C-alpha positions as CSV (number, residue, x, y, z in Angstrom):
1,X,0.2,0.2,0.1
2,X,2.6,2.2,0.9
3,X,4.7,2.2,-2.6
4,X,0.8,3.3,-4.1
5,X,0.3,6.1,-2.2
6,X,3.6,7.5,-3.1
7,X,2.9,6.5,-6.9
8,X,-0.5,8.2,-6.8
9,X,1.2,11.4,-5.7
10,X,3.5,11.2,-8.8
11,X,0.3,11.1,-11.0
12,X,-2.2,13.5,-9.3
13,X,0.4,16.4,-8.9
14,X,2.0,17.2,-12.1
15,X,4.4,20.3,-12.2
16,X,6.1,21.0,-15.5
17,X,5.2,19.8,-19.0
18,X,7.5,17.1,-20.3
19,X,6.2,16.7,-23.9
20,X,9.3,17.9,-25.3
21,X,11.5,15.1,-23.8
22,X,12.5,12.6,-26.5
23,X,14.5,9.8,-24.4
24,X,11.2,8.1,-22.9
25,X,11.9,4.6,-21.5
26,X,9.1,2.4,-21.2
27,X,8.8,1.2,-17.7
28,X,5.1,-0.4,-17.8
29,X,2.8,-2.0,-20.8
30,X,-0.5,-3.4,-19.7
31,X,-4.2,-3.8,-21.2
32,X,-3.0,-1.1,-24.0
33,X,-1.8,1.5,-21.7
34,X,2.1,2.5,-21.8
35,X,3.8,4.3,-18.8
36,X,7.1,5.9,-20.0
37,X,9.8,8.2,-17.8
38,X,12.5,10.4,-18.7
39,X,15.3,12.5,-17.2
40,X,13.9,16.3,-17.2
41,X,17.4,18.6,-17.0
42,X,17.5,20.2,-13.7
43,X,15.3,17.9,-11.9
44,X,15.8,14.9,-9.6
45,X,12.1,14.0,-10.4
46,X,11.5,12.0,-13.8
47,X,9.1,13.2,-16.3
48,X,6.4,10.8,-17.1
49,X,4.3,10.1,-20.1
50,X,1.3,7.8,-20.6
51,X,-0.2,6.7,-24.0
52,X,-3.4,4.9,-24.2
53,X,-6.7,4.5,-26.3
54,X,-10.0,4.4,-25.1
55,X,-13.3,3.3,-26.6
56,X,-14.9,6.8,-26.2
57,X,-15.3,9.9,-28.1
58,X,-13.3,12.9,-27.7
59,X,-16.1,15.0,-26.0
60,X,-16.9,11.9,-23.6
61,X,-13.2,12.2,-22.7
62,X,-13.1,15.5,-22.3
63,X,-16.4,15.5,-20.2
64,X,-14.9,13.3,-17.8
65,X,-11.6,15.1,-17.2
66,X,-13.8,18.5,-16.6
67,X,-16.2,16.8,-14.1
68,X,-14.2,17.5,-11.1
69,X,-16.9,16.6,-8.6
70,X,-16.4,12.8,-9.6
71,X,-12.5,12.8,-10.0
72,X,-12.4,11.1,-6.4
73,X,-14.1,8.0,-7.8
74,X,-11.3,7.1,-10.2
75,X,-8.2,9.1,-9.3
76,X,-6.3,7.1,-6.7
77,X,-5.7,8.5,-3.3
78,X,-7.6,11.9,-4.2
79,X,-9.1,13.1,-1.1
80,X,-11.1,16.0,-2.1
81,X,-11.6,18.1,-5.4
82,X,-14.0,21.0,-5.8
83,X,-14.4,23.7,-8.6
84,X,-13.4,27.0,-7.3
85,X,-14.6,29.2,-10.4
86,X,-16.2,28.0,-13.4
87,X,-14.9,30.4,-16.2
88,X,-16.8,28.7,-19.0
89,X,-17.7,25.3,-20.2
90,X,-14.1,25.0,-21.3
91,X,-12.2,26.6,-18.5
92,X,-12.3,26.1,-14.8
93,X,-10.1,26.4,-11.5
94,X,-10.3,23.7,-9.2
95,X,-8.8,22.7,-5.6
96,X,-7.5,19.2,-4.9
97,X,-6.0,17.6,-1.7
98,X,-4.0,14.4,-2.1
99,X,-4.3,12.0,0.9
100,X,-1.1,10.4,2.1
101,X,-0.8,8.2,5.3
102,X,1.3,9.1,8.1
103,X,4.0,10.5,8.6
104,X,3.8,12.2,5.2
105,X,1.6,15.3,5.0
106,X,-1.4,15.7,2.4
107,X,-0.7,17.5,-0.4
108,X,-3.1,20.4,-2.2
109,X,-2.8,22.4,-5.2
110,X,-5.1,24.9,-7.1
111,X,-5.0,24.0,-11.0
112,X,-6.3,26.1,-13.9
113,X,-7.9,23.6,-16.5
114,X,-8.5,25.0,-20.0
115,X,-9.6,22.9,-23.4
116,X,-8.7,23.9,-26.6
117,X,-9.2,22.0,-30.1
118,X,-7.4,22.3,-33.3
119,X,-9.9,22.6,-35.9
120,X,-8.1,21.1,-38.8
121,X,-6.7,17.8,-36.7
122,X,-9.5,17.9,-34.2
123,X,-7.0,16.9,-31.6
124,X,-8.1,18.4,-28.2
125,X,-5.4,19.7,-26.0
126,X,-6.2,20.1,-22.0
127,X,-3.8,22.0,-20.3
128,X,-3.8,22.2,-16.1
129,X,-1.0,24.4,-14.5
130,X,-1.1,25.2,-10.8
131,X,-2.0,28.7,-10.3
132,X,-1.4,30.7,-6.7
133,X,-3.8,32.0,-4.6
134,X,-7.5,31.0,-4.4
135,X,-7.1,29.2,-1.3
136,X,-5.0,29.7,1.6
137,X,-2.3,27.3,2.4
138,X,-3.8,24.8,5.3
139,X,-1.6,23.9,8.3
140,X,-0.3,20.4,7.9
141,X,-0.7,20.1,4.2
142,X,2.2,20.9,1.8
143,X,1.1,23.1,-1.1
144,X,2.4,22.2,-4.7
145,X,2.6,25.6,-6.4
146,X,4.5,24.8,-9.5
147,X,2.5,22.3,-11.6
148,X,1.6,22.0,-15.3
149,X,0.2,18.6,-16.7
150,X,-1.1,18.4,-20.3
151,X,-3.6,16.1,-22.1
152,X,-3.5,15.6,-25.9
153,X,-6.7,13.3,-27.3
154,X,-6.8,12.6,-30.6
155,X,-9.9,11.0,-32.4
156,X,-8.6,7.9,-34.4
157,X,-12.2,6.9,-35.8
158,X,-15.2,4.6,-34.6
159,X,-15.8,6.2,-31.6
160,X,-12.4,5.7,-30.2
161,X,-9.4,8.1,-28.9
162,X,-5.7,8.2,-28.5
163,X,-4.6,9.8,-25.4
164,X,-0.9,11.0,-24.6
165,X,-0.6,12.4,-20.9
166,X,2.8,14.1,-19.9
167,X,3.9,15.5,-16.8
168,X,6.7,16.1,-14.4
169,X,6.6,17.0,-10.4
170,X,8.0,17.8,-7.3
171,X,5.8,17.0,-4.3
172,X,8.0,18.9,-2.0
173,X,7.7,18.4,1.8
174,X,10.9,16.3,2.0
175,X,9.7,13.4,0.0
176,X,13.0,11.9,-1.5
177,X,13.3,11.8,-5.4
178,X,14.5,8.5,-5.6
179,X,11.4,7.0,-3.8
180,X,9.2,9.1,-6.1
181,X,11.0,7.9,-9.2
182,X,11.1,4.2,-7.9
183,X,7.1,4.1,-8.1
184,X,6.4,6.8,-11.0
185,X,4.9,3.9,-13.2
186,X,2.3,2.3,-10.8
187,X,-0.4,5.2,-10.4
188,X,-0.5,6.1,-13.9
189,X,-1.4,2.6,-15.0
190,X,-3.8,2.5,-11.9
191,X,-5.7,5.5,-12.9
192,X,-5.9,4.9,-16.4
193,X,-7.5,1.8,-15.9
194,X,-9.8,3.3,-13.6
195,X,-10.6,6.3,-16.3
196,X,-11.4,3.5,-18.8
197,X,-14.1,2.0,-16.2
198,X,-15.3,5.4,-15.5
199,X,-16.1,5.9,-18.8
200,X,-18.6,3.3,-19.3
201,X,-20.9,5.1,-16.7
202,X,-24.4,6.1,-18.1
203,X,-23.3,10.0,-17.1
204,X,-20.5,9.9,-20.2
205,X,-22.9,8.2,-22.7
206,X,-23.7,10.0,-25.8
207,X,-21.8,13.2,-24.6
208,X,-22.0,16.4,-26.9
209,X,-20.0,19.3,-26.2
210,X,-20.3,22.5,-27.9
211,X,-16.3,23.3,-27.8
212,X,-15.3,19.8,-28.7
213,X,-16.2,18.0,-31.9
214,X,-15.5,14.3,-32.6
């Protein structure tokens, strides 16, 4: 269990986009989900890339990722997640707290999600940098302030999408980098499998969005 909660933190708290990395090393390959890690210049924490395909449309997957209130159902060790400001259907700010067992302190962050779609390729990009403010820091919880994650969602026909998720993080608070790196592949695999199950729920069937076309 301990190694899973360290791994969960790697996935939930993402802090510098690493999509430009090219020296990816395959760490896990299960059920059509591939997890890679890569060295990142200037950081002791490795970058992570996840590649997968889902039997879903781009609107369905975007709807799931923007449905903050249900993220605790499928994101491992996510204690809470609430929308702080809904700017538009394609943009919002939200607060999340990640639960870690004693003696490690919980982590929290505020993220700014924005969804855009290329009108020609139909590729959807979801950016989610952490932003300061909105919520005061809480006693006993380590705030993650430097965080950026990126989703690239590409329709591949017949109600299927290809997904690439890249991230890099530093959880802070004294967690050693070697320990974070050791379990970097576990949480992404677990979360992507949970996403696949979550997409099967009736709430996401036949989803249509005005700002995302399939």
